[in-house]
C-alpha positions as CSV (number, residue, x, y, z in Angstrom):
1,X,321.1,-32.4,-90.9
2,X,321.7,-34.1,-87.4
3,X,320.1,-33.9,-84.3
4,X,320.9,-33.5,-80.4
5,X,323.1,-30.7,-81.1
6,X,326.0,-32.5,-82.8
7,X,327.8,-30.3,-85.2
8,X,327.0,-26.6,-85.6
9,X,326.6,-26.6,-81.7
10,X,329.9,-28.5,-81.4
11,X,331.2,-26.4,-83.6
12,X,330.6,-23.6,-81.9
13,X,331.2,-24.8,-78.2
14,X,334.6,-26.1,-78.8
15,X,335.7,-22.7,-80.0
16,X,334.6,-21.1,-76.7
17,X,335.9,-24.0,-74.8
18,X,339.2,-24.1,-76.5
19,X,339.5,-20.5,-75.1
20,X,338.7,-21.5,-71.8
21,X,340.9,-24.7,-71.5
22,X,344.4,-23.8,-70.5
23,X,346.0,-27.7,-69.9
24,X,346.3,-29.4,-72.6
25,X,345.2,-32.9,-70.6
26,X,342.0,-31.0,-70.2
27,X,341.9,-30.0,-73.6
28,X,342.9,-33.5,-74.6
29,X,339.9,-35.3,-73.1
30,X,337.7,-32.3,-74.1
31,X,338.2,-33.4,-77.6
32,X,338.0,-37.3,-76.9
33,X,334.3,-36.5,-75.4
34,X,333.7,-35.0,-78.5
35,X,334.6,-37.4,-81.2
36,X,333.2,-39.9,-79.0
37,X,329.7,-38.2,-79.5
38,X,330.3,-37.8,-83.3
39,X,331.4,-41.2,-83.6
40,X,329.1,-43.3,-81.2
41,X,325.6,-41.4,-80.7
42,X,322.5,-43.0,-82.5
43,X,321.7,-41.7,-85.8
44,X,318.4,-39.9,-85.9
45,X,315.7,-41.1,-88.1
46,X,315.2,-39.1,-91.5
47,X,311.8,-39.0,-92.5
48,X,310.2,-40.0,-96.2
49,X,310.1,-37.2,-98.7
50,X,306.2,-37.3,-99.5
51,X,306.7,-35.2,-102.0
52,X,308.1,-37.9,-104.7
53,X,306.2,-40.2,-105.7
54,X,308.4,-42.7,-107.4
55,X,309.3,-45.2,-104.7
56,X,312.8,-46.0,-106.1
57,X,313.2,-42.4,-106.4
58,X,312.0,-41.8,-102.7
59,X,314.2,-44.7,-101.5
60,X,317.3,-43.0,-103.1
61,X,316.4,-39.8,-101.9
62,X,316.4,-40.8,-98.2
63,X,319.5,-43.2,-98.7
64,X,321.2,-39.4,-100.1
65,X,319.7,-38.0,-96.9
66,X,321.3,-40.5,-94.5
67,X,324.8,-40.1,-96.8
68,X,324.5,-35.9,-96.4
69,X,324.3,-37.0,-92.1
70,X,327.0,-38.9,-92.3
71,X,329.3,-36.7,-94.3
72,X,328.3,-34.0,-91.7
73,X,329.6,-36.1,-88.9
74,X,333.0,-37.2,-90.5
75,X,333.4,-33.2,-92.0
76,X,333.3,-32.5,-87.8
77,X,335.7,-35.6,-87.0
78,X,338.2,-34.7,-89.5
79,X,338.5,-31.2,-88.3
80,X,339.9,-32.2,-84.7
81,X,342.7,-34.4,-86.6
82,X,345.4,-31.3,-87.2
83,X,344.9,-30.0,-83.7
84,X,345.3,-34.0,-82.3
85,X,348.4,-34.5,-84.3
86,X,350.1,-31.3,-82.9
87,X,349.5,-31.9,-79.6
88,X,350.4,-35.4,-79.9
89,X,353.8,-34.6,-80.9
90,X,354.6,-32.7,-77.9
91,X,354.0,-35.9,-75.5
92,X,355.2,-39.4,-74.9
93,X,351.7,-40.8,-73.5
94,X,349.1,-41.7,-76.0
95,X,346.9,-38.9,-76.7
96,X,343.0,-39.7,-75.7
97,X,341.3,-38.6,-78.6
98,X,344.5,-40.0,-81.3
99,X,343.6,-43.5,-79.0
100,X,340.1,-42.9,-79.9
101,X,341.1,-42.4,-83.7
102,X,343.3,-44.8,-83.9
103,X,340.8,-47.5,-82.3
104,X,337.2,-46.5,-84.7
105,X,339.3,-46.2,-87.9
106,X,341.2,-49.5,-87.2
107,X,344.8,-48.5,-87.3
108,X,347.5,-49.5,-86.5
109,X,348.7,-48.1,-82.5
110,X,352.3,-49.2,-83.5
111,X,353.0,-47.0,-86.8
112,X,355.0,-43.2,-86.5
113,X,352.7,-40.5,-85.9
114,X,353.1,-39.3,-89.7
115,X,351.8,-42.8,-90.8
116,X,349.0,-42.6,-88.5
117,X,348.1,-39.1,-89.7
118,X,348.4,-40.0,-93.0
119,X,345.8,-42.8,-92.9
120,X,343.7,-40.7,-90.7
121,X,343.5,-38.0,-93.8
122,X,342.9,-41.3,-96.0
123,X,340.3,-42.8,-94.0
124,X,338.2,-39.7,-92.2
125,X,336.2,-38.4,-95.3
126,X,332.7,-38.4,-96.6
127,X,331.6,-40.0,-99.8
128,X,329.2,-39.1,-102.7
129,X,325.8,-39.7,-101.9
130,X,324.8,-40.5,-104.9
131,X,327.3,-43.5,-104.5
132,X,325.8,-44.2,-101.5
133,X,322.5,-44.6,-102.8
134,X,323.3,-46.8,-105.8
135,X,324.8,-49.4,-103.7
136,X,321.9,-49.2,-101.1
137,X,319.7,-49.9,-104.2
138,X,321.9,-52.9,-105.7
139,X,322.6,-54.6,-102.2
140,X,318.6,-53.9,-100.7
141,X,316.5,-54.3,-103.7
142,X,315.6,-50.5,-103.8
143,X,315.1,-51.6,-99.7
144,X,312.8,-54.4,-100.4
145,X,315.0,-57.2,-99.5
146,X,314.1,-59.5,-96.9
147,X,317.2,-58.1,-95.3
148,X,316.2,-54.4,-95.3
149,X,312.9,-54.8,-94.2
150,X,313.5,-57.0,-91.2
151,X,316.8,-56.0,-90.3
152,X,317.2,-52.7,-91.9
153,X,320.6,-53.8,-93.4
154,X,320.7,-51.9,-97.3
155,X,324.6,-53.0,-98.2
156,X,324.8,-56.4,-97.7
157,X,326.6,-56.9,-94.4
158,X,327.6,-60.1,-93.0
159,X,328.2,-61.4,-89.4
160,X,329.7,-64.8,-88.3
161,X,328.4,-65.6,-84.8
162,X,325.4,-67.7,-84.2
163,X,322.5,-65.2,-83.6
164,X,324.1,-61.6,-85.1
165,X,321.7,-61.2,-87.5
166,X,319.1,-62.7,-89.7
167,X,320.1,-66.5,-91.2
168,X,320.2,-66.3,-95.2
169,X,317.2,-69.3,-96.8
170,X,319.6,-72.2,-98.0
171,X,322.9,-71.6,-96.6
172,X,324.9,-73.7,-95.2
173,X,327.4,-72.0,-93.4
174,X,325.5,-72.1,-89.8
175,X,328.0,-69.3,-88.6
176,X,326.9,-67.2,-91.6
177,X,324.2,-64.8,-91.4
178,X,323.5,-61.0,-92.1
179,X,323.6,-58.6,-90.0
180,X,320.5,-56.4,-88.4
181,X,321.4,-53.2,-87.7
182,X,318.6,-51.1,-85.3
183,X,317.6,-48.4,-87.4
184,X,318.7,-47.2,-91.2
185,X,320.8,-44.9,-90.0
186,X,323.4,-47.4,-88.1
187,X,323.0,-49.5,-91.4
188,X,324.3,-46.4,-93.2
189,X,327.0,-45.8,-90.6
190,X,328.4,-49.4,-91.0
191,X,328.7,-49.2,-94.7
192,X,331.0,-45.6,-94.5
193,X,333.1,-47.9,-91.8
194,X,333.3,-50.5,-94.0
195,X,334.9,-48.0,-96.8
196,X,336.7,-46.3,-94.6
197,X,338.3,-49.1,-92.8
198,X,338.3,-52.1,-94.8
199,X,341.5,-53.1,-97.2
200,X,339.6,-54.2,-100.0
201,X,339.0,-50.3,-100.4
202,X,342.2,-48.9,-100.2
203,X,341.8,-47.7,-103.7
204,X,339.0,-45.8,-103.5
205,X,340.6,-43.9,-100.3
206,X,343.8,-42.9,-102.1
207,X,341.7,-41.7,-105.3
208,X,339.2,-39.7,-102.7
209,X,342.4,-38.6,-101.0
210,X,344.0,-37.6,-104.6
211,X,340.8,-35.9,-105.9
212,X,340.8,-33.8,-102.4
213,X,344.2,-32.8,-102.8
214,X,343.9,-31.5,-106.1
215,X,340.9,-29.4,-105.6
216,X,338.6,-32.0,-107.9
217,X,335.0,-32.3,-107.1
218,X,334.6,-35.9,-105.6
219,X,332.1,-38.1,-107.9
220,X,330.4,-41.2,-107.9
221,X,332.1,-41.9,-111.7
222,X,335.4,-41.6,-110.4
223,X,334.8,-43.8,-107.4
224,X,332.9,-46.8,-109.0
225,X,335.8,-48.2,-110.6
226,X,337.6,-49.0,-107.0
227,X,334.6,-51.1,-106.0
228,X,335.1,-54.5,-107.7
229,X,335.7,-56.5,-104.7
230,X,332.6,-55.0,-103.1
231,X,331.2,-58.2,-104.7
232,X,331.9,-61.1,-105.8
233,X,330.8,-60.4,-109.2
234,X,334.3,-58.2,-109.6
235,X,334.0,-56.1,-112.7
236,X,330.3,-57.1,-113.7
237,X,329.5,-55.5,-110.7
238,X,331.0,-52.0,-111.8
239,X,328.2,-52.4,-114.7
240,X,325.5,-52.5,-112.7
241,X,326.8,-49.8,-110.8
242,X,327.0,-47.5,-113.6
243,X,323.8,-48.7,-114.8
244,X,321.8,-48.4,-111.7
245,X,323.6,-44.7,-111.0
246,X,322.4,-43.6,-114.3
247,X,319.3,-44.3,-113.7
248,X,316.1,-41.6,-113.4
249,X,315.5,-42.9,-109.7
250,X,319.4,-41.9,-108.8
251,X,319.5,-38.6,-111.3
252,X,316.5,-37.1,-110.3
253,X,316.3,-38.0,-106.7
254,X,320.2,-36.2,-106.6
255,X,317.7,-33.0,-108.2
256,X,315.9,-32.8,-104.8
257,X,317.1,-30.8,-101.7
258,X,317.7,-33.0,-98.6
259,X,315.2,-33.3,-96.1
260,X,314.7,-32.9,-92.6
261,X,315.5,-35.2,-89.8
262,X,312.9,-36.5,-87.2
C-alpha cells in the first residue's frame, strides 16, 4: 500500500543493517532516521476505485484505503519500540529514536522510562478503517463540504491563527479557521495524530490496548462509545456515528478489497 519503499523495504533493509551495525549509537541513529521517514514522509495519493458506482460508497472505500495505509505505517513504527526501550535502559543520555517518538506522540519527556513505554503502546497503534471512514463521512458530508473540497479537510480539524486555513462563513472568532491540508492523506494522518495524542481520546486508546492485550478484534463498534468528546453533540454524536456506520455505504465499502496507490 505505501509507496517510496517505506514498509516492506524498511523491514527487510532494517534486518540487514541491524546485523551490520555493531555500535549502539549507530543503531540508535539508524532507528531515528527510519522512524522519521515513516512518520514524516508525505502520504501518497490513492486512486478512487472506479469499479464502485455509488459516490458515497466510493468515498468510504477511499478513506478506508488511506486508513489501511496509516495503520501500516503505525505497525512499522510500533515494531521499533521494544528495541528502543531496551537500548535506553543501558544509557543515561536520551536515545535519539526515543526522543523522536516522545516529540511526535506528545509525551512528557520528564516521566519514567516505564511510563514512556506504557504510553507508547497506548498511542502507537491503528484504527478500524470503517471507523475512520464513518467519521470522515460525518465531518465532511461524504467529501462534499466546502472544507473538504477546498482544503482536503475530512475531519473538521481547526486551527487558531490567521491564515492557517479556511475562514468559516459567519464565524465571529477572527482567529478560528478550518485547517487546510495539501492532500487527503495528510488529513487522515492528522486525524490519527489527534486520536493518538489528545487527552479527549485517552479512553479510546485504553479500550484499544485492552482489546489488543486480550487478543480481541479491534472493531468500530467497540470504539464508538469512546468518541463522545469528538463533537459538541456529545451522546447524540454517538447515535449519528452508529447510524452512519450501519449504512450500506460503509458496510458495502468494507467488502471491497483495498485499492492501490498512484
